C-alpha positions as CSV (number, residue, x, y, z in Angstrom):
1,X,16.3,-9.1,4.3
2,X,13.9,-6.3,5.3
3,X,10.9,-6.9,7.5
4,X,7.7,-6.1,5.7
5,X,6.0,-3.0,7.3
6,X,2.6,-4.5,7.4
7,X,0.6,-7.5,8.5
8,X,-1.1,-9.4,5.7
9,X,-4.0,-11.9,5.6
10,X,-4.9,-13.9,2.5
11,X,-8.7,-13.7,1.8
12,X,-8.7,-15.7,-1.4
13,X,-6.5,-16.4,-4.4
14,X,-4.8,-13.1,-5.3
15,X,-6.8,-11.1,-2.6
16,X,-5.2,-9.9,0.6
17,X,-6.0,-7.6,3.5
18,X,-3.0,-5.5,4.7
19,X,-2.7,-3.5,7.8
20,X,-0.1,-0.8,8.3
21,X,0.3,0.5,11.9
22,X,0.2,4.2,12.7
23,X,3.1,3.4,15.0
24,X,5.4,2.6,12.0
25,X,8.6,4.5,11.5
26,X,8.3,6.5,8.2
27,X,11.6,5.0,7.1
28,X,10.0,1.5,7.1
29,X,7.8,2.6,4.2
30,X,10.5,2.3,1.5
31,X,10.4,2.8,-2.3
32,X,9.8,-0.6,-4.0
33,X,8.3,-2.2,-7.0
34,X,6.0,-5.2,-7.3
35,X,6.2,-8.3,-9.6
36,X,2.5,-8.0,-10.7
37,X,-0.1,-5.4,-11.4
38,X,-2.2,-4.5,-8.3
39,X,-5.3,-2.7,-7.3
40,X,-5.4,-1.3,-3.8
41,X,-8.5,0.0,-2.1
42,X,-8.8,1.6,1.4
43,X,-10.9,-0.1,4.0
44,X,-9.9,2.4,6.8
45,X,-7.2,4.8,7.7
46,X,-6.7,8.6,7.8
47,X,-4.0,10.8,6.2
48,X,-2.1,8.1,4.2
49,X,-0.8,8.8,0.7
50,X,0.4,6.8,-2.3
51,X,3.3,8.1,-4.4
52,X,4.8,6.9,-7.7
53,X,8.3,7.8,-8.8
54,X,8.5,11.4,-10.3
55,X,4.9,12.1,-9.3
56,X,3.4,14.0,-6.4
57,X,1.8,11.9,-3.6
58,X,-2.0,11.4,-3.8
59,X,-4.2,10.8,-0.8
60,X,-5.4,7.2,-0.3
61,X,-9.1,7.8,-0.4
62,X,-12.2,6.0,-1.5
63,X,-11.0,5.5,-5.1
64,X,-9.2,2.3,-6.1
65,X,-5.5,2.8,-7.0
66,X,-4.1,0.8,-9.9
67,X,-0.3,0.0,-9.6
68,X,1.5,-1.2,-12.7
69,X,4.1,-3.9,-12.1
70,X,7.7,-2.8,-12.0
71,X,6.6,0.8,-11.1
72,X,8.6,2.4,-8.2
73,X,6.2,3.5,-5.5
74,X,5.7,3.9,-1.8
75,X,3.1,4.6,0.9
76,X,3.4,7.7,3.0
77,X,2.4,7.4,6.6
78,X,-0.9,8.8,8.0
79,X,-2.3,9.4,11.4
80,X,-4.3,6.2,12.1
81,X,-3.8,2.5,11.1
82,X,-4.2,1.9,7.4
83,X,-6.1,-1.2,6.3
84,X,-6.1,-2.0,2.5
85,X,-7.6,-4.6,0.3
86,X,-4.8,-5.6,-2.2
87,X,-5.7,-7.5,-5.4
88,X,-2.7,-9.0,-7.0
89,X,-3.5,-9.5,-10.7
90,X,-2.3,-12.3,-12.8
């Protein structure tokens, strides 16, 4: 069983705050897919990117990112701690 590379706090039903440390090893941010659709939005963090399979990485900026369930994706490490709001959609 892999340790998750973030700390997570549940805010409300389906809504979470996730923190990825800038001290993570890049190898800890592995390719994976989720069981439900998600919308992620950045609260803070510099230099992080989001990448889907067979696509170029895109910077995690001020725009929300929609992630379809069962889509292979990963986060690419940046230079400061990344804090995300994660909405898991039913």
